[in-house]
C-alpha positions as a Markdown table, in Angstrom:
| # | Residue | x | y | z |
|---|---|---|---|---|
| 1 | Met | 88.9 | 57.4 | 86.0 |
| 2 | Val | 90.9 | 60.6 | 86.0 |
| 3 | Arg | 90.8 | 63.0 | 88.8 |
| 4 | Asn | 89.6 | 66.6 | 87.8 |
| 5 | Thr | 92.5 | 68.8 | 88.3 |
| 6 | Ala | 91.2 | 71.8 | 86.1 |
| 7 | Leu | 90.6 | 75.2 | 87.8 |
| 8 | Ala | 87.5 | 76.6 | 86.0 |
| 9 | Gly | 87.4 | 80.3 | 85.0 |
| 10 | Leu | 91.0 | 81.0 | 84.8 |
| 11 | Met | 92.2 | 83.7 | 82.2 |
| 12 | Ala | 94.4 | 82.7 | 79.3 |
| 13 | Val | 97.9 | 83.2 | 80.5 |
| 14 | Ala | 101.5 | 82.3 | 79.5 |
| 15 | Leu | 103.8 | 80.9 | 82.2 |
| 16 | Ala | 107.5 | 80.9 | 81.5 |
| 17 | Met | 109.8 | 79.5 | 84.1 |
| 18 | Ser | 113.5 | 79.2 | 83.3 |
| 19 | Ala | 115.6 | 76.3 | 84.7 |
| 20 | Gly | 118.0 | 78.6 | 86.4 |
| 21 | Pro | 121.5 | 77.8 | 87.5 |
| 22 | Leu | 120.5 | 76.0 | 90.6 |
| 23 | Phe | 122.0 | 72.5 | 90.0 |
| 24 | Ala | 125.2 | 71.4 | 88.5 |
| 25 | His | 123.6 | 69.1 | 86.1 |
| 26 | Asp | 121.5 | 71.8 | 84.4 |
| 27 | Gly | 124.4 | 72.9 | 82.2 |
| 28 | Asp | 124.7 | 69.7 | 80.2 |
| 29 | His | 121.0 | 69.8 | 79.3 |
| 30 | Lys | 120.5 | 66.2 | 80.3 |
| 31 | Thr | 118.1 | 64.8 | 83.0 |
| 32 | Pro | 119.7 | 62.8 | 85.9 |
| 33 | Pro | 118.9 | 59.1 | 85.7 |
| 34 | Trp | 116.5 | 59.3 | 88.7 |
| 35 | Gln | 114.3 | 61.9 | 86.9 |
| 36 | Asp | 113.4 | 60.0 | 83.8 |
| 37 | Ala | 110.2 | 58.1 | 84.0 |
| 38 | Ser | 110.1 | 54.5 | 82.7 |
| 39 | Val | 107.8 | 51.5 | 82.7 |
| 40 | Trp | 108.8 | 50.8 | 86.3 |
| 41 | Pro | 107.0 | 52.7 | 89.0 |
| 42 | Asp | 108.8 | 55.5 | 90.8 |
| 43 | Arg | 108.0 | 58.6 | 93.1 |
| 44 | Val | 105.9 | 56.3 | 95.4 |
| 45 | Ile | 104.3 | 58.1 | 98.1 |
| 46 | Ala | 101.6 | 57.4 | 100.7 |
| 47 | Thr | 99.0 | 59.9 | 101.9 |
| 48 | Phe | 95.8 | 60.0 | 103.8 |
| 49 | Glu | 92.7 | 60.5 | 101.8 |
| 50 | Ala | 90.1 | 59.0 | 104.2 |
| 51 | Asp | 90.1 | 57.6 | 107.6 |
| 52 | Pro | 93.7 | 56.7 | 108.3 |
| 53 | Ala | 92.7 | 53.8 | 110.5 |
| 54 | Thr | 91.0 | 52.0 | 107.8 |
| 55 | Ser | 92.3 | 53.3 | 104.5 |
| 56 | Leu | 95.7 | 54.3 | 102.7 |
| 57 | Ala | 96.1 | 56.3 | 99.6 |
| 58 | Val | 99.2 | 55.7 | 97.4 |
| 59 | Ser | 100.4 | 57.5 | 94.3 |
| 60 | Trp | 103.2 | 56.7 | 91.8 |
| 61 | Arg | 104.6 | 57.6 | 88.3 |
| 62 | Thr | 105.4 | 55.9 | 85.1 |
| 63 | Val | 106.0 | 56.8 | 81.4 |
| 64 | Ala | 102.7 | 57.9 | 79.7 |
| 65 | Ser | 102.4 | 54.7 | 77.7 |
| 66 | Val | 101.4 | 52.8 | 80.9 |
| 67 | Thr | 97.6 | 53.7 | 80.7 |
| 68 | Ala | 96.5 | 51.0 | 83.1 |
| 69 | Ala | 98.1 | 50.2 | 86.5 |
| 70 | Arg | 97.2 | 48.4 | 89.8 |
| 71 | Ala | 98.5 | 47.8 | 93.4 |
| 72 | Glu | 98.5 | 45.0 | 95.8 |
| 73 | Ile | 98.1 | 45.0 | 99.6 |
| 74 | Thr | 98.2 | 42.3 | 102.3 |
| 75 | Leu | 98.9 | 41.9 | 105.9 |
| 76 | Ala | 102.7 | 42.2 | 106.8 |
| 77 | Thr | 103.1 | 38.8 | 108.5 |
| 78 | Pro | 106.3 | 36.9 | 109.1 |
| 79 | Asp | 105.4 | 34.6 | 106.2 |
| 80 | Ala | 108.0 | 34.6 | 103.4 |
| 81 | Arg | 105.4 | 34.7 | 100.5 |
| 82 | Ile | 103.1 | 37.4 | 101.7 |
| 83 | Asp | 102.4 | 38.1 | 98.1 |
| 84 | Leu | 100.2 | 35.0 | 97.9 |
| 85 | Ala | 97.7 | 36.5 | 100.2 |
| 86 | Ala | 97.5 | 39.9 | 98.5 |
| 87 | Arg | 94.4 | 41.5 | 96.9 |
| 88 | Ser | 94.6 | 43.7 | 94.0 |
| 89 | Val | 93.3 | 47.2 | 93.5 |
| 90 | Gln | 92.9 | 48.9 | 90.1 |
| 91 | Ala | 94.6 | 52.3 | 89.9 |
| 92 | Gln | 93.2 | 55.7 | 88.6 |
| 93 | Thr | 95.5 | 56.9 | 85.9 |
| 94 | Glu | 96.2 | 60.4 | 84.7 |
| 95 | Arg | 98.3 | 61.6 | 81.8 |
| 96 | Val | 100.3 | 64.6 | 82.7 |
| 97 | Glu | 102.1 | 66.8 | 80.1 |
| 98 | Leu | 105.1 | 68.1 | 81.8 |
| 99 | Asp | 105.8 | 71.0 | 79.3 |
| 100 | Lys | 102.5 | 72.4 | 79.8 |
| 101 | Ala | 99.6 | 72.7 | 82.3 |
| 102 | Met | 96.0 | 72.7 | 81.2 |
| 103 | Phe | 93.6 | 75.0 | 83.1 |
| 104 | Gly | 90.2 | 74.5 | 81.5 |
| 105 | Asp | 91.0 | 74.8 | 77.7 |
| 106 | Thr | 93.9 | 77.0 | 78.3 |
| 107 | Ala | 97.5 | 75.7 | 77.8 |
| 108 | Ile | 100.1 | 77.2 | 80.0 |
| 109 | Ala | 103.7 | 76.6 | 78.7 |
| 110 | Ile | 106.2 | 75.4 | 81.3 |
| 111 | Glu | 109.5 | 76.2 | 79.7 |
| 112 | Ala | 111.6 | 74.5 | 82.5 |
| 113 | Asn | 110.2 | 71.2 | 81.5 |
| 114 | Gly | 110.3 | 72.0 | 77.6 |
| 115 | Thr | 112.3 | 68.9 | 76.6 |
| 116 | Leu | 110.5 | 66.4 | 79.0 |
| 117 | Pro | 107.9 | 64.0 | 77.6 |
| 118 | Ala | 104.5 | 63.3 | 79.2 |
| 119 | Val | 104.3 | 61.0 | 82.1 |
| 120 | Ala | 101.4 | 59.0 | 83.8 |
| 121 | Tyr | 100.5 | 59.3 | 87.4 |
| 122 | His | 98.6 | 56.6 | 89.2 |
| 123 | Ser | 96.9 | 56.2 | 92.5 |
| 124 | Val | 94.8 | 54.0 | 94.6 |
| 125 | Arg | 93.1 | 54.0 | 97.9 |
| 126 | Phe | 93.2 | 50.8 | 99.8 |
| 127 | Asp | 89.9 | 50.6 | 102.0 |
| 128 | Asp | 88.6 | 48.2 | 104.5 |
| 129 | Leu | 91.8 | 48.0 | 106.5 |
| 130 | Gln | 92.1 | 47.2 | 110.2 |
| 131 | Pro | 93.2 | 49.8 | 112.6 |
| 132 | Asp | 96.7 | 49.8 | 114.0 |
| 133 | Thr | 97.7 | 47.0 | 111.8 |
| 134 | Leu | 100.9 | 46.6 | 109.7 |
| 135 | Tyr | 100.4 | 46.2 | 106.0 |
| 136 | Ala | 102.7 | 45.5 | 103.0 |
| 137 | Tyr | 101.8 | 46.9 | 99.5 |
| 138 | Arg | 103.4 | 47.3 | 96.1 |
| 139 | Val | 102.5 | 49.1 | 93.0 |
| 140 | Met | 102.9 | 48.2 | 89.3 |
| 141 | Gly | 103.9 | 50.1 | 86.3 |
| 142 | Ala | 103.7 | 48.3 | 82.9 |
| 143 | Asp | 102.4 | 44.9 | 83.3 |
| 144 | Gly | 104.6 | 42.8 | 85.5 |
| 145 | His | 106.8 | 45.6 | 86.4 |
| 146 | Trp | 106.3 | 45.9 | 90.1 |
| 147 | Ser | 107.9 | 47.9 | 92.9 |
| 148 | Glu | 109.3 | 46.4 | 96.0 |
| 149 | Trp | 106.9 | 45.8 | 99.0 |
| 150 | Phe | 106.6 | 48.6 | 101.3 |
| 151 | Gln | 105.3 | 48.3 | 104.9 |
| 152 | Thr | 103.2 | 50.8 | 106.8 |
| 153 | Arg | 100.9 | 50.8 | 109.7 |
| 154 | Thr | 97.3 | 52.1 | 109.9 |
| 155 | Ala | 96.3 | 54.6 | 112.5 |
| 156 | Pro | 95.2 | 53.4 | 115.9 |
| 157 | Lys | 91.8 | 54.2 | 117.2 |
| 158 | Ser | 93.4 | 55.5 | 120.5 |
| 159 | Arg | 96.9 | 54.8 | 121.7 |
| 160 | Pro | 100.4 | 56.4 | 121.8 |
| 161 | Phe | 102.1 | 57.3 | 118.7 |
| 162 | Arg | 104.7 | 59.7 | 117.2 |
| 163 | Phe | 105.1 | 61.8 | 114.0 |
| 164 | Val | 107.6 | 63.9 | 112.3 |
| 165 | Tyr | 107.1 | 67.6 | 111.4 |
| 166 | Met | 109.5 | 69.5 | 109.1 |
| 167 | Gly | 109.6 | 73.1 | 107.7 |
| 168 | Asp | 110.7 | 74.1 | 104.2 |
| 169 | Ala | 113.0 | 71.9 | 102.2 |
| 170 | Gln | 112.9 | 74.1 | 99.0 |
| 171 | Asn | 116.7 | 74.3 | 98.1 |
| 172 | Gly | 119.5 | 71.9 | 97.8 |
| 173 | Val | 116.9 | 69.3 | 98.2 |
| 174 | Leu | 118.7 | 66.2 | 97.1 |
| 175 | Ser | 122.2 | 67.3 | 98.3 |
| 176 | Leu | 121.4 | 68.7 | 101.7 |
| 177 | Trp | 117.8 | 68.2 | 102.7 |
| 178 | Ser | 118.2 | 64.4 | 102.1 |
| 179 | Arg | 120.1 | 64.3 | 105.3 |
| 180 | Thr | 117.3 | 65.9 | 107.3 |
| 181 | Ile | 114.6 | 63.5 | 106.3 |
| 182 | Arg | 116.9 | 60.6 | 106.7 |
| 183 | Ala | 117.9 | 61.8 | 110.1 |
| 184 | Ala | 114.4 | 62.1 | 111.0 |
| 185 | Phe | 113.6 | 58.6 | 110.0 |
| 186 | Gln | 116.6 | 57.4 | 112.1 |
| 187 | Ala | 115.3 | 59.3 | 115.1 |
| 188 | Ala | 111.7 | 58.2 | 114.9 |
| 189 | Pro | 111.5 | 55.0 | 112.7 |
| 190 | Asp | 108.1 | 54.5 | 114.2 |
| 191 | Ala | 106.8 | 57.7 | 113.1 |
| 192 | Arg | 103.2 | 57.3 | 111.8 |
| 193 | Phe | 103.3 | 60.1 | 109.3 |
| 194 | Met | 105.5 | 63.1 | 108.2 |
| 195 | Leu | 104.1 | 66.7 | 108.2 |
| 196 | His | 105.8 | 68.9 | 105.5 |
| 197 | Ala | 105.0 | 72.5 | 106.4 |
| 198 | Gly | 105.2 | 73.9 | 102.7 |
| 199 | Asp | 107.9 | 74.8 | 100.1 |
| 200 | Leu | 108.9 | 71.3 | 99.5 |
| 201 | Val | 110.6 | 72.5 | 96.4 |
| 202 | Asn | 111.7 | 75.9 | 95.0 |
| 203 | Arg | 110.0 | 76.1 | 91.7 |
| 204 | Ala | 106.6 | 74.6 | 91.8 |
| 205 | Ser | 106.3 | 73.0 | 88.4 |
| 206 | Arg | 109.8 | 72.2 | 87.7 |
| 207 | Asp | 110.0 | 68.4 | 87.3 |
| 208 | Ala | 113.7 | 68.2 | 88.2 |
| 209 | Glu | 113.1 | 69.7 | 91.7 |
| 210 | Trp | 110.3 | 67.1 | 92.4 |
| 211 | Ala | 112.7 | 64.4 | 91.1 |
| 212 | Glu | 115.2 | 65.5 | 93.9 |
| 213 | Trp | 112.5 | 65.6 | 96.7 |
| 214 | Phe | 111.4 | 62.1 | 95.9 |
| 215 | Lys | 114.8 | 60.7 | 95.6 |
| 216 | Ala | 116.0 | 62.4 | 98.9 |
| 217 | Gly | 113.0 | 60.7 | 100.7 |
| 218 | Ser | 113.2 | 57.5 | 98.8 |
| 219 | Phe | 111.4 | 54.6 | 100.3 |
| 220 | Ile | 110.5 | 56.8 | 103.4 |
| 221 | His | 107.9 | 58.6 | 101.4 |
| 222 | Ala | 106.3 | 55.1 | 100.7 |
| 223 | Met | 106.4 | 53.8 | 104.2 |
| 224 | Val | 105.6 | 56.9 | 106.2 |
| 225 | Pro | 102.5 | 58.8 | 104.9 |
| 226 | Ala | 102.8 | 62.4 | 104.1 |
| 227 | Ile | 100.7 | 65.3 | 105.2 |
| 228 | Pro | 101.9 | 68.0 | 102.6 |
| 229 | Val | 101.1 | 71.6 | 103.1 |
| 230 | Ala | 101.2 | 73.9 | 100.1 |
| 231 | Gly | 103.7 | 76.8 | 100.5 |
| 232 | Asn | 104.2 | 79.8 | 98.3 |
| 233 | His | 106.9 | 77.9 | 96.3 |
| 234 | Glu | 104.2 | 75.2 | 95.4 |
| 235 | Tyr | 102.7 | 78.1 | 93.5 |
| 236 | Asp | 103.8 | 79.5 | 90.2 |
| 237 | Gln | 103.2 | 83.2 | 89.7 |
| 238 | Thr | 102.2 | 84.8 | 86.3 |
| 239 | Ala | 100.8 | 88.2 | 85.3 |
| 240 | Pro | 97.4 | 87.8 | 83.6 |
| 241 | Gly | 97.3 | 91.5 | 82.7 |
| 242 | Glu | 96.2 | 94.8 | 84.1 |
| 243 | Gly | 98.9 | 94.9 | 86.6 |
| 244 | Asp | 97.4 | 92.1 | 88.7 |
| 245 | Arg | 99.2 | 88.9 | 90.0 |
| 246 | Met | 97.7 | 85.4 | 89.9 |
| 247 | Lys | 98.9 | 82.5 | 91.8 |
| 248 | Leu | 98.6 | 79.0 | 90.2 |
| 249 | Leu | 99.1 | 75.7 | 92.1 |
| 250 | Ser | 101.7 | 73.4 | 90.5 |
| 251 | His | 100.0 | 71.2 | 88.0 |
| 252 | Leu | 102.0 | 68.3 | 89.7 |
| 253 | Trp | 100.5 | 68.8 | 93.1 |
| 254 | Arg | 97.2 | 67.0 | 92.8 |
| 255 | Pro | 98.6 | 64.0 | 90.6 |
| 256 | Gln | 101.5 | 63.5 | 93.1 |
| 257 | Phe | 99.4 | 63.8 | 96.4 |
| 258 | Arg | 96.1 | 62.0 | 96.8 |
| 259 | Leu | 94.5 | 64.1 | 99.5 |
| 260 | Pro | 91.1 | 64.8 | 101.1 |
| 261 | Val | 88.6 | 67.0 | 99.2 |
| 262 | Asp | 86.0 | 68.8 | 101.3 |
| 263 | Pro | 83.2 | 70.1 | 99.0 |
| 264 | Ser | 82.3 | 72.8 | 101.4 |
| 265 | Leu | 85.6 | 74.5 | 100.5 |
| 266 | Pro | 86.3 | 76.5 | 97.2 |
| 267 | Gly | 87.6 | 74.3 | 94.4 |
| 268 | Glu | 90.9 | 76.1 | 94.3 |
| 269 | Val | 91.8 | 74.8 | 97.8 |
| 270 | His | 90.8 | 71.3 | 97.2 |
| 271 | Glu | 93.5 | 69.0 | 98.3 |
| 272 | Thr | 95.5 | 72.0 | 99.7 |
| 273 | Ala | 93.1 | 72.8 | 102.6 |
| 274 | Tyr | 91.8 | 69.8 | 104.4 |
| 275 | Val | 91.5 | 67.9 | 107.7 |
| 276 | Val | 93.2 | 64.5 | 108.7 |
| 277 | Lys | 91.2 | 62.9 | 111.6 |
| 278 | Tyr | 94.1 | 60.6 | 112.6 |
| 279 | Ser | 92.7 | 59.1 | 115.6 |
| 280 | Ala | 90.6 | 59.9 | 118.7 |
| 281 | Asp | 93.7 | 61.6 | 120.0 |
| 282 | Leu | 94.6 | 64.0 | 117.1 |
| 283 | Asp | 93.0 | 66.0 | 114.3 |
| 284 | Val | 95.2 | 67.8 | 111.9 |
| 285 | Phe | 93.9 | 70.9 | 110.1 |
| 286 | Val | 95.8 | 72.0 | 107.0 |
| 287 | Leu | 95.4 | 75.5 | 105.7 |
| 288 | Asp | 96.4 | 77.0 | 102.3 |
| 289 | Thr | 97.7 | 80.4 | 103.2 |
| 290 | Asn | 98.6 | 81.4 | 99.6 |
| 291 | Gln | 95.0 | 82.4 | 98.9 |
| 292 | Arg | 94.1 | 86.0 | 98.4 |
| 293 | Asp | 90.8 | 85.5 | 100.3 |
| 294 | Met | 91.4 | 83.4 | 103.4 |
| 295 | Ala | 87.8 | 84.0 | 104.7 |
| 296 | Pro | 86.3 | 80.8 | 103.4 |
| 297 | Gln | 89.1 | 78.7 | 105.0 |
| 298 | Ala | 88.7 | 80.6 | 108.3 |
| 299 | Gln | 85.1 | 79.9 | 108.4 |
| 300 | Trp | 85.8 | 76.3 | 107.6 |
| 301 | Leu | 88.5 | 76.0 | 110.3 |
| 302 | Asp | 86.1 | 77.6 | 112.9 |
| 303 | Ala | 83.3 | 75.2 | 112.1 |
| 304 | Asn | 85.5 | 72.1 | 112.0 |
| 305 | Leu | 87.5 | 73.0 | 115.2 |
| 306 | Lys | 84.1 | 73.4 | 116.9 |
| 307 | Ala | 82.9 | 70.0 | 115.7 |
| 308 | Ser | 86.3 | 68.3 | 116.6 |
| 309 | Lys | 86.2 | 65.7 | 119.3 |
| 310 | Ala | 89.9 | 64.9 | 119.2 |
| 311 | Arg | 91.9 | 65.1 | 122.5 |
| 312 | Trp | 94.6 | 67.1 | 120.5 |
| 313 | Arg | 94.2 | 69.5 | 117.8 |
| 314 | Ile | 97.0 | 70.8 | 115.4 |
| 315 | Val | 96.8 | 73.4 | 112.7 |
| 316 | Thr | 99.4 | 73.6 | 110.2 |
| 317 | Met | 99.9 | 76.1 | 107.5 |
| 318 | His | 103.0 | 77.5 | 105.6 |
| 319 | His | 103.0 | 81.3 | 106.6 |
| 320 | Pro | 103.5 | 81.8 | 110.3 |
| 321 | Val | 101.0 | 83.6 | 112.6 |
| 322 | Phe | 104.1 | 85.1 | 114.5 |
| 323 | Ser | 106.9 | 85.7 | 112.1 |
| 324 | Ser | 110.4 | 84.8 | 113.0 |
| 325 | Gly | 112.4 | 85.5 | 109.8 |
| 326 | Gly | 113.5 | 89.1 | 108.9 |
| 327 | Asp | 110.7 | 91.4 | 107.8 |
| 328 | Arg | 108.2 | 88.7 | 106.8 |
| 329 | Asp | 105.2 | 89.6 | 109.0 |
| 330 | Ser | 101.7 | 88.6 | 108.0 |
| 331 | Pro | 99.3 | 90.8 | 110.2 |
| 332 | Lys | 96.3 | 90.1 | 108.0 |
| 333 | Leu | 96.7 | 86.4 | 108.5 |
| 334 | Arg | 97.3 | 86.7 | 112.2 |
| 335 | Asp | 94.1 | 89.2 | 112.6 |
| 336 | Leu | 92.1 | 86.5 | 110.8 |
| 337 | Val | 93.3 | 83.2 | 112.2 |
| 338 | Leu | 94.6 | 83.9 | 115.7 |
| 339 | Pro | 91.2 | 84.5 | 117.3 |
| 340 | Ile | 89.9 | 81.2 | 115.8 |
| 341 | Leu | 92.9 | 79.3 | 117.2 |
| 342 | Leu | 92.5 | 80.7 | 120.7 |
| 343 | Arg | 88.6 | 80.5 | 120.8 |
| 344 | His | 89.0 | 76.7 | 120.2 |
| 345 | Asn | 92.2 | 76.3 | 122.4 |
| 346 | Val | 94.2 | 74.8 | 119.5 |
| 347 | Asp | 97.2 | 73.0 | 120.9 |
| 348 | Leu | 99.8 | 73.3 | 118.3 |
| 349 | Val | 100.3 | 75.4 | 115.3 |
| 350 | Leu | 103.1 | 74.1 | 112.9 |
| 351 | Gln | 104.6 | 76.4 | 110.3 |
| 352 | Gly | 107.4 | 77.0 | 107.9 |
| 353 | His | 108.2 | 79.9 | 105.4 |
| 354 | Asp | 110.7 | 82.0 | 107.6 |
| 355 | His | 113.7 | 79.8 | 107.3 |
| 356 | Thr | 114.5 | 80.1 | 111.1 |
| 357 | Tyr | 113.6 | 78.1 | 114.1 |
| 358 | Ala | 111.1 | 79.6 | 116.7 |
| 359 | Arg | 109.0 | 78.1 | 119.4 |
| 360 | Gly | 106.7 | 80.2 | 121.5 |
| 361 | Leu | 103.9 | 79.6 | 124.0 |
| 362 | Leu | 100.8 | 81.8 | 124.4 |
| 363 | Asp | 98.3 | 82.0 | 127.3 |
| 364 | Ala | 95.0 | 83.6 | 126.3 |
| 365 | Gly | 94.3 | 84.2 | 129.9 |
| 366 | Ile | 97.1 | 86.8 | 130.3 |
| 367 | Gln | 95.7 | 90.2 | 130.0 |
| 368 | Glu | 98.9 | 92.1 | 129.6 |
| 369 | Pro | 102.2 | 91.3 | 127.9 |
| 370 | Arg | 104.1 | 88.4 | 129.6 |
| 371 | Arg | 107.4 | 89.7 | 130.9 |
| 372 | Arg | 108.9 | 86.5 | 131.8 |
| 373 | Gly | 109.2 | 83.2 | 130.0 |
| 374 | Phe | 106.9 | 80.2 | 130.8 |
| 375 | Val | 108.0 | 77.8 | 133.7 |
| 376 | Val | 107.0 | 74.3 | 134.6 |
| 377 | Gly | 103.5 | 74.4 | 136.0 |
| 378 | Asp | 102.3 | 77.3 | 133.9 |
| 379 | Ser | 99.1 | 77.1 | 132.0 |
| 380 | Leu | 99.0 | 77.8 | 128.4 |
| 381 | Thr | 96.6 | 77.9 | 125.5 |
| 382 | Thr | 98.6 | 77.2 | 122.3 |
| 383 | Met | 102.3 | 76.5 | 121.2 |
| 384 | Phe | 103.5 | 78.0 | 117.9 |
| 385 | Val | 106.4 | 76.7 | 116.0 |
| 386 | Asn | 108.3 | 77.8 | 112.9 |
| 387 | Ser | 110.9 | 75.7 | 111.6 |
| 388 | Val | 113.2 | 75.0 | 108.4 |
| 389 | Ser | 114.5 | 71.5 | 107.3 |
| 390 | Gly | 116.5 | 72.7 | 104.2 |
| 391 | Pro | 119.7 | 74.7 | 103.9 |
| 392 | Lys | 118.3 | 78.0 | 102.9 |
| 393 | Gln | 118.5 | 80.2 | 106.0 |
| 394 | Tyr | 117.4 | 83.7 | 107.1 |
| 395 | Gln | 118.2 | 85.9 | 110.0 |
| 396 | Phe | 115.9 | 86.0 | 113.0 |
| 397 | Arg | 114.0 | 89.2 | 113.2 |
| 398 | Lys | 115.7 | 91.8 | 115.1 |
| 399 | Gln | 113.0 | 92.5 | 117.6 |
| 400 | Gly | 112.3 | 88.9 | 118.3 |
| 401 | Trp | 108.7 | 88.5 | 119.4 |
| 402 | Asp | 108.6 | 91.5 | 121.6 |
| 403 | Asp | 106.0 | 93.3 | 119.3 |
| 404 | Tyr | 103.7 | 90.4 | 119.6 |
| 405 | Ala | 103.7 | 90.5 | 123.4 |
| 406 | Pro | 100.3 | 92.0 | 123.7 |
| 407 | Thr | 98.8 | 88.8 | 122.3 |
| 408 | Gly | 100.3 | 86.9 | 125.3 |
| 409 | Val | 102.8 | 85.0 | 123.3 |
| 410 | Lys | 106.3 | 84.5 | 124.5 |
| 411 | Leu | 109.3 | 83.3 | 122.4 |
| 412 | Glu | 110.9 | 80.4 | 124.3 |
| 413 | Arg | 113.5 | 79.2 | 121.9 |
| 414 | Gln | 115.0 | 80.4 | 118.7 |
| 415 | Gly | 117.7 | 79.4 | 116.1 |
| 416 | Glu | 119.5 | 80.4 | 113.0 |
| 417 | Asn | 121.6 | 78.7 | 110.4 |
| 418 | Gly | 120.5 | 75.2 | 111.1 |
| 419 | Gln | 118.5 | 72.6 | 109.6 |
| 420 | Phe | 115.8 | 71.1 | 111.9 |
| 421 | Phe | 113.3 | 68.2 | 112.2 |
| 422 | Gln | 110.8 | 67.8 | 115.0 |
| 423 | Val | 109.4 | 64.5 | 116.6 |
| 424 | Ile | 106.1 | 64.9 | 118.3 |
| 425 | Gly | 104.5 | 62.2 | 120.5 |
| 426 | Ile | 101.0 | 61.9 | 121.7 |
| 427 | Asp | 100.2 | 59.6 | 124.7 |
| 428 | Gly | 96.8 | 60.2 | 126.2 |
| 429 | Asp | 96.8 | 63.4 | 128.0 |
| 430 | Arg | 100.6 | 64.1 | 127.4 |
| 431 | Leu | 102.3 | 65.7 | 124.3 |
| 432 | Ser | 105.9 | 65.6 | 124.0 |
| 433 | Tyr | 107.8 | 67.8 | 121.3 |
| 434 | Thr | 111.5 | 67.6 | 120.6 |
| 435 | Ala | 113.3 | 69.6 | 117.8 |
| 436 | Tyr | 116.6 | 68.1 | 116.5 |
| 437 | Thr | 119.2 | 69.5 | 114.5 |
| 438 | Thr | 120.1 | 67.5 | 111.5 |
| 439 | Asp | 123.1 | 65.7 | 113.3 |
| 440 | Gly | 120.4 | 64.0 | 115.5 |
| 441 | Glu | 121.1 | 66.2 | 118.7 |
| 442 | Ala | 118.1 | 67.5 | 120.6 |
| 443 | Tyr | 117.9 | 71.3 | 120.3 |
| 444 | Asp | 114.6 | 72.0 | 122.2 |
| 445 | His | 112.2 | 69.9 | 124.2 |
| 446 | Val | 108.9 | 70.7 | 125.7 |
| 447 | Glu | 106.1 | 68.5 | 127.3 |
| 448 | Leu | 102.5 | 69.4 | 127.8 |
| 449 | Glu | 99.7 | 67.9 | 130.0 |
| 450 | Lys | 96.1 | 68.3 | 129.1 |
| 451 | Arg | 93.2 | 67.9 | 131.5 |
| 452 | Gly | 89.9 | 68.7 | 129.9 |
| 453 | Ser | 90.5 | 72.0 | 128.2 |
| 454 | Thr | 93.3 | 73.1 | 130.5 |
| 455 | Lys | 96.9 | 72.6 | 129.3 |
| 456 | Arg | 100.0 | 73.0 | 131.6 |
| 457 | Leu | 103.6 | 73.0 | 130.9 |
| 458 | Ile | 105.4 | 69.9 | 132.5 |
| 459 | Glu | 108.8 | 70.2 | 130.8 |
| 460 | Asn | 110.5 | 73.1 | 129.2 |
| 461 | Asp | 114.2 | 72.3 | 128.2 |
| 462 | Lys | 115.2 | 75.3 | 126.2 |
| 463 | Asp | 118.7 | 76.3 | 127.3 |
| 464 | Ala | 120.9 | 73.6 | 125.9 |
| 465 | Pro | 122.7 | 73.4 | 123.5 |
| 466 | Pro | 123.5 | 77.1 | 123.1 |
| 467 | Thr | 121.2 | 79.1 | 120.9 |
| 468 | Arg | 122.3 | 78.8 | 117.3 |
| 469 | Arg | 123.1 | 82.1 | 115.6 |
| 470 | Phe | 124.9 | 83.0 | 112.4 |
| 471 | Asp | 127.8 | 84.6 | 114.5 |
| 472 | Asn | 128.4 | 81.2 | 116.4 |
| 473 | Ser | 128.1 | 78.6 | 113.7 |
| 474 | Leu | 129.7 | 77.7 | 110.2 |
| 475 | Pro | 129.8 | 80.7 | 108.0 |
| 476 | Tyr | 126.8 | 80.7 | 105.5 |
| 477 | Lys | 126.7 | 81.0 | 101.8 |
| 478 | Gly | 123.4 | 82.0 | 100.1 |
| 479 | Pro | 120.8 | 79.7 | 98.7 |
| 480 | Asn | 122.1 | 79.1 | 95.0 |
| 481 | Phe | 123.5 | 75.7 | 95.5 |
């Protein structure tokens, strides 16, 4: 059974994307050995499509000649031959032409992949699993061509856990972003999932860049489920005529990531706007802020936040509510989304896009601009974070967040010219947040305590190490690696 990836009603358009001089191997017109598909499974990644406590979705890739595949899963016990107790699940398989994307009956040429043959993407959903239980699984390409066994743990119904959040990877993904995701895994090997806040790659449908993203994460993608957010670089832009601009989601997104589909949302945001109800302690709401009309998602978010019973609620999107990078403000998004976030007392908003680090706190009860920073014991409504995990960097906006002060938000920590990852822990009524630089050093730390609908600040370590700025760090050279 092939999952439907067509977007009905799109006009006939021609998309031309040049490879560009971004990587050293481009000049020889050869694909690197880790990009070519084979009869062996590769690009294995785990995601959440249904209840994370009782199910797990997995996707992988092979050459197109593999038209039937399967996966096996078993309890990860100490026994040497766990494979003898495994059960098999037949995969869904989808052929994907790399050099063109089909939207309805329209073929859209993708010149960057012009010499690449078709591939097959396979996916399964393991159901009827036990909560908070360690499982081992493997996936098959051609008959008998198995991956190694990967171990991953289902979500608990309610108990302490940690996860990793990262902003844009985008450029220099294999050479430089790889150290960020690997450092994150070292810092939090028990992380239950990794949230990627958009712009995973630079050119949405360019297979070479996805090859680097998957190689950079390697087995981590298969063992720590991903919650991916679609950024603007997951969309290819094309001009359909009459001076208009149309954004098209990469034709590789849905085959690569098996994600929830909410039928109440428009079809164009299926698997880019969704909710992961991780446990009784956490709901994660994912928005696709690349859409021209955000009203349907805003209505969906409002209704789902109202219905949420989770102790902690996180909203993640690519474009920030409060911008931190240069002149990149999104006032229309803020006007639409911020009232919903505050009305439902959303705890964290995790974002990317601005290629800087920023963390701020907002207290909706403040009726005038906050002149001082937050101190331990203060109440708050929402914490906002912008972060970047890749090497492409921007300058922080000159005015900081001063022009946002009337909302009640206050910038607590900022940073430039650094790659970051964040480890977030939830333990009942307490949430801990630590931002790390890629060398594993803590850059920012805060802890919140929640009693009913009231949150207060119980730690706010924001002064050490010194604030990273372009003028006190290694000289920066632009994004063309």
